[in-house]
C-alpha positions as CSV (number, residue, x, y, z in Angstrom):
1,X,82.7,69.4,123.5
2,X,78.9,69.1,124.2
3,X,78.4,69.2,120.7
4,X,81.1,66.5,119.7
5,X,79.3,64.3,122.3
6,X,76.0,64.4,120.4
7,X,77.5,64.0,117.3
8,X,79.0,60.9,118.3
9,X,76.1,59.4,120.3
10,X,73.9,60.1,117.0
11,X,77.0,58.1,114.6
12,X,76.9,55.4,117.6
13,X,73.4,54.6,117.4
14,X,73.4,55.2,113.5
15,X,76.2,52.2,113.5
16,X,74.2,50.0,116.3
17,X,70.8,50.0,114.1
18,X,72.2,49.7,110.6
19,X,71.4,46.2,110.8
20,X,68.2,46.6,112.1
21,X,67.1,49.1,109.0
22,X,68.8,47.6,106.3
23,X,66.5,44.5,107.2
24,X,63.7,46.3,106.9
25,X,64.6,48.7,103.9
26,X,65.2,45.6,101.9
27,X,61.1,44.4,102.2
28,X,62.2,40.5,103.6
29,X,59.0,38.7,104.9
30,X,60.9,36.1,106.7
31,X,58.8,32.9,106.5
32,X,60.9,30.5,108.5
33,X,64.2,30.9,110.3
34,X,66.3,28.1,112.5
35,X,69.3,26.1,113.3
36,X,70.4,23.0,113.7
37,X,73.8,20.7,114.1
38,X,73.9,21.6,109.9
39,X,73.8,25.2,110.3
40,X,71.1,28.3,109.9
41,X,68.1,28.2,108.0
42,X,66.1,30.9,106.5
43,X,63.0,31.0,104.2
44,X,62.0,34.6,102.9
45,X,59.9,36.4,100.6
46,X,61.5,39.4,98.6
47,X,60.4,41.0,95.2
48,X,57.8,38.3,94.4
49,X,60.0,35.2,95.0
50,X,60.2,32.6,97.9
51,X,64.0,32.0,98.9
52,X,65.7,29.0,100.8
53,X,69.1,30.2,102.6
54,X,71.5,27.7,104.4
55,X,74.1,30.2,106.1
56,X,75.1,32.4,103.0
57,X,74.3,29.4,100.7
58,X,71.1,30.1,98.4
59,X,69.7,26.5,98.2
60,X,66.7,27.9,95.9
61,X,64.3,29.9,94.5
62,X,60.2,29.9,93.5
63,X,58.1,32.5,92.3
64,X,55.3,33.5,94.6
65,X,52.9,33.7,91.2
66,X,51.0,30.8,91.2
67,X,51.1,30.9,87.6
68,X,55.1,30.3,87.3
69,X,55.9,28.7,91.0
70,X,56.3,25.3,89.1
71,X,59.1,26.7,87.1
72,X,62.3,25.8,88.4
73,X,65.1,28.9,89.0
74,X,68.7,29.2,90.3
75,X,70.5,26.3,89.0
76,X,67.8,24.0,87.5
77,X,65.7,26.4,85.0
78,X,65.3,24.8,81.6
79,X,68.5,26.1,79.6
80,X,70.8,25.3,82.3
81,X,72.6,21.8,82.0
82,X,70.9,19.7,84.3
83,X,67.6,21.5,83.0
84,X,68.8,20.0,79.7
85,X,69.8,16.6,80.8
86,X,66.7,16.1,82.5
87,X,64.3,17.3,79.6
88,X,66.3,15.6,76.9
89,X,65.1,12.7,75.0
90,X,68.2,11.4,73.8
91,X,68.5,9.2,76.9
92,X,66.3,6.5,78.4
93,X,66.6,7.4,81.6
94,X,63.8,7.0,84.1
95,X,65.1,6.3,87.3
96,X,67.4,8.6,89.0
97,X,69.3,9.0,92.1
98,X,69.7,12.7,93.4
99,X,71.9,13.6,96.3
100,X,70.9,16.6,97.9
101,X,67.4,18.2,97.8
102,X,67.2,21.8,98.7
103,X,63.9,22.8,97.6
104,X,63.5,20.1,95.4
105,X,63.8,22.2,92.2
106,X,64.8,19.0,90.2
107,X,61.5,17.5,90.6
108,X,60.2,20.3,88.4
109,X,61.7,18.2,85.7
110,X,60.0,14.7,86.5
111,X,58.3,12.7,83.4
112,X,55.1,10.7,84.2
113,X,57.3,7.4,83.5
114,X,60.4,8.8,85.6
115,X,61.2,7.7,89.5
116,X,63.2,10.6,91.4
117,X,64.7,9.4,94.6
118,X,66.1,12.2,96.7
119,X,69.2,11.6,99.2
120,X,68.9,14.1,102.0
121,X,71.2,14.2,105.0
122,X,69.2,17.0,107.1
123,X,65.4,15.8,107.6
124,X,64.8,19.9,108.2
125,X,65.6,20.4,104.7
126,X,62.8,17.9,103.8
127,X,60.6,19.7,106.3
128,X,61.3,23.3,104.5
129,X,60.9,22.0,100.9
130,X,57.7,20.4,101.6
131,X,56.0,23.2,103.7
132,X,57.4,26.2,101.9
133,X,58.0,25.1,98.7
134,X,55.6,23.3,95.8
135,X,58.1,22.2,93.0
136,X,56.8,18.2,92.4
137,X,53.5,18.7,94.1
138,X,51.3,18.3,91.2
139,X,53.5,16.1,89.0
140,X,53.2,12.8,87.7
141,X,55.9,10.4,88.2
142,X,57.4,8.9,91.7
143,X,59.2,11.0,93.9
144,X,60.8,9.6,97.2
145,X,62.8,11.6,100.0
146,X,65.2,9.3,101.4
147,X,66.7,10.6,105.0
148,X,70.5,10.0,105.9
149,X,74.0,9.7,105.0
150,X,73.8,8.6,100.8
151,X,77.1,7.0,100.7
152,X,75.4,4.4,103.0
153,X,72.3,4.9,102.2
154,X,73.2,4.0,98.5
155,X,75.2,0.8,99.5
156,X,71.8,-0.8,100.1
157,X,70.5,-0.3,96.4
158,X,70.6,-3.0,94.0
159,X,73.3,-2.8,91.6
160,X,71.8,-0.6,88.5
161,X,68.8,0.5,90.3
162,X,69.2,3.9,88.9
163,X,69.8,4.9,85.1
164,X,71.6,8.3,86.6
165,X,73.1,9.9,89.8
166,X,72.8,13.5,89.9
167,X,75.3,14.7,93.0
168,X,74.0,18.3,94.2
169,X,75.8,18.7,97.7
């Protein structure tokens, strides 16, 4: 009986400690974690990358290596459909409305003559992109961040102000 009780205590302790131990076994370094009306946000580093997670959704990643940190990853790498579209010279587009900021990966595709207007609902996402990620910081071209509901904000712009509307929400 005593032996079974000790085994039970050991197993119960192991079950309770598993979430804590698994966090450290991943060698993840959490830089920021917060929550607001829109959800739970987390910025962390692991295996040479910095990540932005919202709930269970990965909203972007960048290399920690300074020589690579402006290379877009995840959904926006150069060979992705959006990477090919933004990097193409087939279109004479220079004014873009982009709904959804994430970490600002799309800003890495900007050309000197381009203007990217990012429409972002949550100001905390903008703060995270500016404080923890480097996309667009050393790029030529004009990058604007407009907070609020894009459906309402876009009603206020002049007709045909944009060459393309990219929706990523």
